[in-house]
C-alpha positions as CSV (number, residue, x, y, z in Angstrom):
1,M,11.7,56.3,-36.1
2,K,14.0,55.9,-33.1
3,N,11.1,55.2,-30.8
4,A,9.8,52.6,-33.2
5,V,13.2,50.9,-33.3
6,K,13.3,51.0,-29.5
7,R,9.9,49.5,-29.2
8,T,10.8,46.8,-31.7
9,L,14.0,45.9,-29.8
10,A,12.2,45.9,-26.5
11,L,9.6,43.6,-27.9
12,L,12.3,41.3,-29.3
13,L,14.1,41.3,-25.9
14,S,10.9,40.4,-24.1
15,L,10.2,37.6,-26.5
16,C,13.7,36.2,-26.1
17,L,13.4,36.4,-22.3
18,L,10.0,34.6,-22.4
19,L,11.4,32.0,-24.8
20,S,14.4,31.5,-22.5
21,A,12.2,31.1,-19.4
22,F,10.0,28.6,-21.3
23,V,13.0,26.6,-22.5
24,C,14.5,26.6,-18.9
25,A,11.2,25.6,-17.4
26,A,10.8,22.8,-19.9
27,A,14.4,21.6,-19.3
28,A,13.9,21.6,-15.6
29,K,10.6,19.7,-15.9
30,E,12.2,17.0,-18.0
31,E,15.4,16.7,-15.9
32,P,15.7,13.0,-15.0
33,F,15.9,11.8,-11.4
34,V,19.6,10.7,-11.0
35,P,20.1,8.6,-7.8
36,V,23.1,8.6,-5.6
37,L,21.5,6.0,-3.3
38,R,19.1,3.2,-3.8
39,F,17.6,0.7,-1.4
40,V,14.6,-1.7,-1.0
41,A,12.3,-1.0,2.0
42,S,10.1,-3.9,3.0
43,S,8.7,-5.9,6.0
44,D,6.7,-8.9,7.2
45,T,8.4,-11.7,5.4
46,H,7.0,-14.2,7.9
47,I,9.4,-17.0,6.9
48,R,8.1,-20.5,7.7
49,T,9.6,-23.9,7.4
50,D,6.4,-25.5,6.0
51,D,5.7,-22.9,3.3
52,D,8.1,-21.7,0.5
53,R,6.0,-18.8,-0.6
54,T,7.7,-15.9,1.3
55,F,11.1,-17.6,1.1
56,L,10.8,-17.4,-2.7
57,R,9.3,-13.9,-2.6
58,I,12.5,-12.5,-1.0
59,G,14.5,-13.8,-4.0
60,K,11.9,-12.6,-6.5
61,M,11.8,-9.2,-4.8
62,M,15.5,-8.8,-5.1
63,D,15.8,-10.1,-8.6
64,E,13.2,-7.4,-9.7
65,A,15.0,-4.7,-7.7
66,Y,18.4,-5.6,-9.3
67,A,16.8,-5.6,-12.7
68,L,15.3,-2.1,-12.1
69,A,18.6,-0.8,-10.8
70,G,20.5,-2.3,-13.8
71,S,18.1,-0.6,-16.2
72,D,19.2,2.9,-14.9
73,G,21.9,4.4,-17.1
74,N,22.9,6.8,-14.4
75,Y,23.2,4.7,-11.3
76,Q,23.0,0.9,-11.3
77,K,23.8,0.1,-7.6
78,L,21.4,-1.4,-5.1
79,D,22.9,-0.3,-1.9
80,A,20.7,-2.0,0.8
81,L,17.7,-4.1,1.7
82,L,15.6,-3.0,4.7
83,I,13.2,-5.5,6.3
84,C,11.2,-3.9,9.1
85,G,10.5,-6.9,11.4
86,D,8.4,-10.1,11.5
87,L,11.1,-11.8,9.6
88,T,9.8,-15.1,10.7
89,N,6.3,-16.4,11.4
90,D,6.9,-18.2,14.7
91,G,10.4,-17.1,15.8
92,T,12.0,-20.5,15.9
93,P,15.7,-21.1,15.3
94,A,14.8,-23.1,12.2
95,Q,12.8,-20.2,10.7
96,F,15.7,-17.8,11.5
97,D,18.1,-20.1,9.7
98,R,15.7,-20.3,6.7
99,F,15.4,-16.5,6.7
100,A,19.2,-16.2,6.7
101,A,19.4,-18.6,3.8
102,A,16.8,-16.6,1.8
103,I,18.8,-13.4,2.3
104,K,22.1,-15.0,1.5
105,G,20.7,-16.4,-1.7
106,A,19.0,-13.1,-2.7
107,L,21.7,-10.5,-2.2
108,R,24.4,-9.7,-4.8
109,G,27.6,-7.7,-4.7
110,D,27.9,-5.2,-1.9
111,T,24.1,-4.8,-1.2
112,R,23.8,-4.6,2.5
113,F,21.1,-6.2,4.6
114,L,19.6,-4.1,7.4
115,G,16.8,-5.7,9.5
116,V,15.1,-5.5,12.8
117,V,13.1,-8.1,14.7
118,A,9.7,-7.6,16.3
119,Q,7.7,-8.7,19.3
120,M,4.7,-10.2,17.8
121,H,6.1,-13.0,15.5
122,D,9.9,-13.0,15.8
123,G,9.6,-13.0,19.6
124,V,7.1,-15.9,20.2
125,G,9.3,-19.0,19.6
126,M,12.2,-18.3,22.0
127,L,12.9,-16.3,25.1
128,R,13.3,-12.6,24.1
129,T,17.1,-12.5,24.8
130,K,17.8,-15.8,23.0
131,M,15.8,-14.6,20.0
132,L,17.8,-11.3,19.8
133,D,21.1,-13.2,20.1
134,T,20.0,-15.7,17.4
135,Y,19.2,-12.9,15.1
136,S,22.5,-11.1,15.8
137,A,24.4,-14.3,14.9
138,L,22.7,-14.5,11.6
139,A,22.5,-10.9,10.5
140,E,25.0,-8.2,9.5
141,N,23.7,-5.8,12.0
142,T,22.9,-5.9,15.8
143,P,19.2,-5.7,16.7
144,D,19.5,-2.0,17.3
145,F,21.9,-0.4,14.8
146,H,23.2,2.8,13.3
147,A,24.7,2.3,9.8
148,V,26.0,4.8,7.2
149,I,25.7,3.9,3.6
150,G,26.8,6.3,0.8
151,G,26.9,9.1,3.4
152,F,23.3,8.5,4.5
153,H,22.4,7.4,8.0
154,F,20.2,4.3,8.7
155,I,18.9,3.7,12.3
156,G,17.0,0.6,13.3
157,L,15.3,-0.5,16.5
158,S,14.2,-4.0,17.4
159,V,12.0,-5.1,20.3
160,S,13.5,-4.6,23.8
161,R,15.4,-7.3,25.7
162,D,13.2,-6.6,28.6
163,L,10.0,-8.8,28.5
164,L,8.1,-6.1,30.4
165,E,8.9,-3.5,27.8
166,H,8.1,-3.1,24.1
167,Y,10.8,-0.5,23.5
168,D,12.6,0.5,26.7
169,L,13.8,3.9,27.9
170,G,17.4,3.1,27.1
171,Q,16.5,2.5,23.5
172,L,14.6,5.8,23.2
173,R,17.6,7.6,24.7
174,W,19.9,5.8,22.3
175,L,17.6,6.7,19.3
176,K,17.8,10.4,20.2
177,K,21.6,10.3,20.5
178,Q,21.9,8.6,17.1
179,L,19.7,11.2,15.5
180,D,21.6,14.0,17.0
181,A,24.9,12.6,15.7
182,A,23.4,12.1,12.2
183,V,22.0,15.6,12.0
184,A,25.2,17.1,13.4
185,E,27.2,15.5,10.6
186,D,24.8,16.7,7.8
187,P,21.6,18.6,8.7
188,I,20.3,18.7,5.1
189,K,20.3,15.0,4.4
190,P,17.4,12.6,5.1
191,V,17.9,10.2,8.0
192,F,16.3,6.8,7.6
193,V,14.7,5.2,10.7
194,M,13.2,1.7,10.7
195,H,11.2,-0.3,13.3
196,H,8.3,-2.8,13.1
197,E,5.1,-1.1,14.3
198,H,3.8,2.1,12.8
199,N,4.0,5.3,14.8
200,L,0.6,6.2,16.4
201,N,-1.7,8.3,14.1
202,T,0.6,8.5,11.1
203,V,0.2,6.1,8.2
204,Y,-2.8,3.9,7.2
205,G,-3.2,1.3,9.9
206,S,-1.7,3.4,12.7
207,S,-4.8,4.7,14.5
208,S,-5.7,3.5,18.0
209,Y,-8.7,1.7,16.5
210,D,-6.4,-0.2,14.0
211,R,-4.1,-1.2,16.9
212,W,-1.0,-1.7,14.6
213,S,0.9,1.2,16.1
214,V,3.1,2.2,19.1
215,P,3.3,5.6,20.9
216,Y,7.0,5.5,21.8
217,F,8.8,7.3,19.0
218,N,6.6,10.3,18.0
219,R,7.9,12.7,20.7
220,I,11.4,12.1,19.5
221,L,10.9,12.0,15.7
222,K,8.9,15.2,15.7
223,Q,12.1,17.0,16.6
224,Y,13.8,15.9,13.4
225,P,12.3,17.0,10.0
226,Q,15.1,15.0,8.4
227,V,13.6,11.7,9.5
228,V,12.1,9.3,6.9
229,D,10.6,6.5,9.0
230,F,9.7,3.0,7.7
231,S,7.4,0.6,9.5
232,G,5.3,-2.4,8.8
233,H,3.2,-4.7,11.1
234,S,-0.2,-3.8,9.7
235,H,0.3,-5.3,6.2
236,Y,-1.9,-2.4,4.9
237,P,-1.1,-1.7,1.2
238,L,1.7,0.6,0.5
239,N,0.1,2.1,-2.6
240,D,-2.9,3.3,-0.6
241,P,-2.2,7.1,-0.4
242,R,-2.7,7.0,3.3
243,S,0.5,4.9,3.7
244,L,2.6,8.0,3.0
245,W,2.4,10.6,5.8
246,Q,4.2,13.9,6.3
247,K,3.9,16.4,9.1
248,E,6.8,17.1,11.4
249,Y,8.7,14.2,9.8
250,T,7.9,11.7,7.1
251,A,6.4,8.2,7.8
252,I,6.0,5.5,5.3
253,G,4.1,2.2,5.6
254,T,5.9,-0.7,3.9
255,G,3.0,-3.1,3.1
256,G,4.3,-6.6,3.4
257,L,5.5,-9.7,1.7
258,Y,3.0,-12.0,3.3
259,Y,-0.7,-11.1,2.7
260,A,-2.6,-7.8,2.7
261,E,-4.9,-6.5,5.3
262,F,-7.3,-3.5,5.8
263,T,-9.6,-1.5,8.1
264,I,-12.8,-0.6,6.3
265,D,-15.5,1.3,8.1
266,G,-15.8,-0.5,11.4
267,L,-14.3,-3.7,10.1
268,R,-10.7,-4.3,11.3
269,K,-8.3,-6.9,10.1
270,Y,-10.2,-7.5,6.8
271,R,-8.4,-9.8,4.4
272,P,-9.9,-10.2,0.9
273,A,-9.9,-13.5,-1.0
274,D,-6.7,-12.7,-2.8
275,A,-4.9,-11.3,0.3
276,Y,-2.2,-14.0,0.2
277,D,-1.5,-13.4,-3.5
278,T,-0.2,-9.9,-2.5
279,A,3.4,-8.9,-1.9
280,A,4.9,-5.4,-2.2
281,C,7.9,-3.4,-1.3
282,W,9.4,0.1,-1.9
283,I,12.2,1.0,-4.2
284,V,13.7,4.1,-2.6
285,E,16.1,6.4,-4.3
286,V,17.8,9.7,-3.2
287,N,19.4,12.2,-5.6
288,A,22.2,14.7,-5.0
289,Q,19.6,17.4,-4.0
290,N,18.3,14.9,-1.2
291,D,15.0,14.5,-3.0
292,L,13.4,11.1,-2.6
293,R,11.8,8.9,-5.3
294,L,9.5,6.1,-4.0
295,R,8.3,3.4,-6.2
296,G,5.9,0.8,-4.9
297,L,6.6,-2.5,-6.5
298,D,4.1,-5.4,-6.9
299,I,6.5,-8.3,-6.5
300,E,4.1,-11.0,-7.8
301,A,3.4,-9.0,-11.0
302,D,6.8,-7.3,-11.3
303,R,5.1,-3.9,-11.9
304,I,5.2,-0.5,-10.3
305,L,2.0,0.2,-8.3
306,C,2.6,3.9,-7.5
307,E,5.3,6.5,-7.6
308,Y,6.1,9.6,-5.5
309,T,8.8,12.2,-5.5
310,L,9.4,13.9,-2.2
311,R,11.3,17.2,-2.1
312,N,14.2,17.1,0.4
313,P,12.3,16.2,3.6
314,A,15.0,17.9,5.8
315,D,13.3,21.3,4.9
316,P,10.1,21.6,6.9
317,A,8.6,23.6,4.1
318,N,8.6,20.5,1.9
319,R,5.5,18.8,3.1
320,D,3.5,17.9,0.0
321,Y,2.0,14.8,1.4
322,T,0.2,15.8,4.6
323,P,-3.1,14.1,5.2
324,E,-4.9,17.5,4.7
325,K,-3.2,18.2,1.4
326,R,-3.8,14.7,0.1
327,K,-7.5,14.9,1.1
328,A,-7.8,18.3,-0.6
329,A,-6.2,16.8,-3.8
330,S,-8.6,13.9,-3.9
331,S,-11.1,14.4,-6.7
332,V,-14.2,12.6,-7.9
333,P,-13.7,9.2,-9.7
334,V,-15.7,8.8,-12.9
335,F,-17.5,6.0,-14.7
336,A,-17.2,5.8,-18.4
337,A,-20.0,7.5,-20.3
338,D,-21.3,4.2,-21.5
339,A,-20.8,2.3,-18.3
340,V,-23.8,0.1,-17.3
341,L,-24.5,-1.5,-13.9
342,T,-26.1,-5.0,-14.4
343,A,-27.8,-7.2,-11.8
344,A,-28.5,-10.9,-12.5
345,P,-31.3,-12.1,-10.2
346,S,-31.4,-15.4,-8.4
347,F,-33.5,-16.7,-5.6
348,G,-33.1,-14.2,-2.7
349,A,-30.0,-12.5,-4.3
350,C,-28.5,-10.9,-7.3
351,T,-25.1,-10.8,-8.8
352,L,-23.8,-7.3,-9.7
353,Q,-21.4,-6.5,-12.5
354,I,-19.8,-3.2,-11.6
355,P,-17.8,-1.4,-14.3
356,A,-14.6,0.0,-12.9
357,A,-14.5,3.7,-12.3
358,Q,-11.4,5.7,-13.2
359,P,-9.6,8.0,-10.8
360,T,-9.0,11.7,-11.7
361,D,-6.3,12.5,-9.1
362,G,-3.7,9.7,-9.6
363,M,-5.0,8.0,-6.4
364,P,-6.7,4.6,-6.6
365,V,-10.4,3.9,-6.2
366,V,-10.5,1.8,-3.0
367,L,-14.2,1.0,-2.5
368,Y,-17.5,0.7,-4.3
369,R,-20.6,1.5,-2.1
370,V,-23.7,-0.6,-3.0
371,K,-27.2,0.3,-2.0
372,A,-30.5,-1.5,-2.6
373,V,-33.9,0.4,-2.1
374,D,-37.2,-1.4,-2.1
375,R,-40.4,-0.2,-3.9
376,Y,-41.4,1.7,-0.8
377,G,-38.3,3.8,-0.9
378,V,-36.7,2.0,2.1
379,T,-33.0,1.3,1.9
380,V,-32.7,-2.4,2.8
381,K,-29.0,-2.9,2.0
382,R,-25.8,-0.7,2.4
383,E,-22.7,-2.7,1.6
384,W,-19.3,-2.2,0.1
385,V,-17.0,-4.2,-2.2
386,M,-13.3,-3.6,-2.5
387,P,-11.5,-3.8,-5.9
388,S,-8.0,-5.3,-5.9
389,Y,-6.4,-1.8,-6.0
390,Y,-3.5,-3.1,-3.9
391,R,-2.3,-5.3,-6.7
392,A,-1.2,-4.6,-10.3
393,V,-4.1,-6.5,-11.9
394,S,-6.5,-5.5,-14.6
395,Q,-10.0,-5.4,-13.2
396,P,-12.4,-3.8,-15.8
397,V,-15.4,-5.3,-14.0
398,I,-16.0,-6.0,-10.3
399,E,-18.4,-8.8,-9.5
400,Y,-20.4,-8.8,-6.2
401,E,-23.3,-10.8,-4.9
402,L,-26.0,-8.9,-3.0
403,D,-27.8,-11.5,-1.0
404,N,-30.5,-12.0,1.6
405,L,-33.1,-10.0,-0.4
406,A,-36.8,-10.7,0.1
407,A,-38.9,-11.1,-3.0
408,G,-39.6,-7.8,-4.7
409,T,-38.3,-5.2,-7.0
410,Y,-35.3,-3.1,-6.0
411,A,-33.4,0.0,-7.3
412,V,-29.7,-0.9,-6.9
413,S,-27.1,1.8,-7.1
414,V,-23.3,1.9,-6.9
415,C,-20.8,4.7,-6.4
416,A,-17.0,4.6,-6.4
417,E,-15.0,6.1,-3.5
418,T,-11.4,7.3,-2.9
419,A,-9.3,6.6,0.2
420,Y,-10.4,10.0,1.5
421,G,-14.1,9.4,1.0
422,V,-14.7,11.3,-2.1
423,Q,-17.5,9.6,-4.1
424,S,-18.4,9.4,-7.7
425,D,-21.9,9.8,-9.3
426,V,-24.0,6.7,-9.0
427,L,-24.8,4.0,-11.5
428,E,-28.3,2.5,-11.1
429,T,-30.3,-0.4,-12.3
430,E,-33.5,-2.3,-11.3
431,V,-33.8,-5.9,-10.4
432,K,-36.7,-8.2,-9.5
433,I,-36.0,-10.9,-6.9
434,E,-38.1,-14.0,-6.6
435,D,-38.7,-15.6,-3.2
436,G,-36.8,-18.8,-2.9
437,K,-39.8,-20.8,-1.6
438,S,-42.3,-19.4,-4.1
439,A,-39.8,-20.0,-6.9
440,F,-39.3,-23.6,-5.7
441,A,-43.0,-24.2,-5.5
442,A,-43.5,-22.7,-9.0
443,F,-40.7,-24.9,-10.3
444,F,-42.3,-28.0,-8.7
445,L,-45.7,-27.2,-10.2
446,R,-44.1,-26.7,-13.6
447,M,-42.3,-30.0,-13.3
448,F,-45.6,-31.8,-12.2
449,D,-47.5,-30.3,-15.1
450,A,-44.8,-31.5,-17.5
451,M,-44.8,-35.0,-16.0
452,K,-48.7,-35.0,-16.2
453,K,-48.6,-34.1,-19.9
454,A,-45.9,-36.7,-20.6
455,F,-48.0,-39.3,-18.8
456,E,-51.1,-38.3,-20.8
457,F,-49.1,-38.6,-24.0
458,L,-47.9,-42.0,-23.2
459,I,-51.5,-43.2,-22.5
460,K,-52.6,-42.0,-25.9
461,I,-49.7,-43.9,-27.6
462,F,-50.4,-47.2,-25.8
């Protein structure tokens, strides 16, 4: 009897412990992200005096960021706005004045502006030193700065004053000194670094082939796991998973407020037809545990494109977004069970209607690979079409014209692909293409025959 009671009590105790663990785990899982710091990270505003588009986008971006902050019941502040270079399109005094007006009109309360200027666009309209002095007179920060907001360190670097240098040795020494000071003050907090160009071989657009990167900072930043580095220049989309990179430190591509650009296969600097309809930025938040929440905002649509939570990056063990891990997590996109690929033929071409595939890993489908095979089994076309994954738009069907096809019958197939090259099963269809000359001749003969019959009919009547 005693043993039975003991067994019953032991079972009840085990069930209570199991239930307690389940409740605790559920509570931990549902625990909200409570910010203690919030800022906007953006770049490439390219302000002009003959185009209001990006001038207005700065205001729109900040209105949306303030609305998002105001909807948070725990923390409603927007502490800073970061713009990582190419503030202007041509670096003229008038464009810098217009940029300053846009910032002044967009910021509210004690939101602080932190910006850097770049070589490529900011530095073309004036001598380098004059440009940097012009910027300093308009901004709240010097071209190179170290600011502390809410106990968090922000370090920014602009292009060098020396025309023969991009970033000079003095700036690199200064950067290391500022990082040492920030880490000495608090080694467990993230330290935010910003500059214009990506660091070589980090985020999407930073390879030597892309040519949107610089080699200067990596040797320094690799010594500081606390660093969260923001850069622009490439305009490559921030919601592409390759725009978030973690290894020795964390690097993040900011997209841009003025058009989107890509490298696809061997094609560099590709801009789709809707490239200039694109504008995006990050809403970055930090909680008391020094975790980061990143939300990519489509400014034109006022919708969130993507969201990441990064465990405190100061701990080198917290590297959930390395390229290797992201690639391993990339799984096969899928077409709906009833999805059908259609091809409408025309003379020498056909128009494809490609049903959108759905991701299975939370990462977007970035390409559709198209192939056409003739009746002899020879592949005559290998092409790609890119969906507008970089914008918050609904795209249930992607239309694409496959042209320059000789007369004949073709098997056409399409597969969907992730940013890491993982491909779906294919959709297939068959299409018959008429030769343009033959089709025109046939059309002409049909018209001649119709005219002949009409003439014969008229003769009978009269």
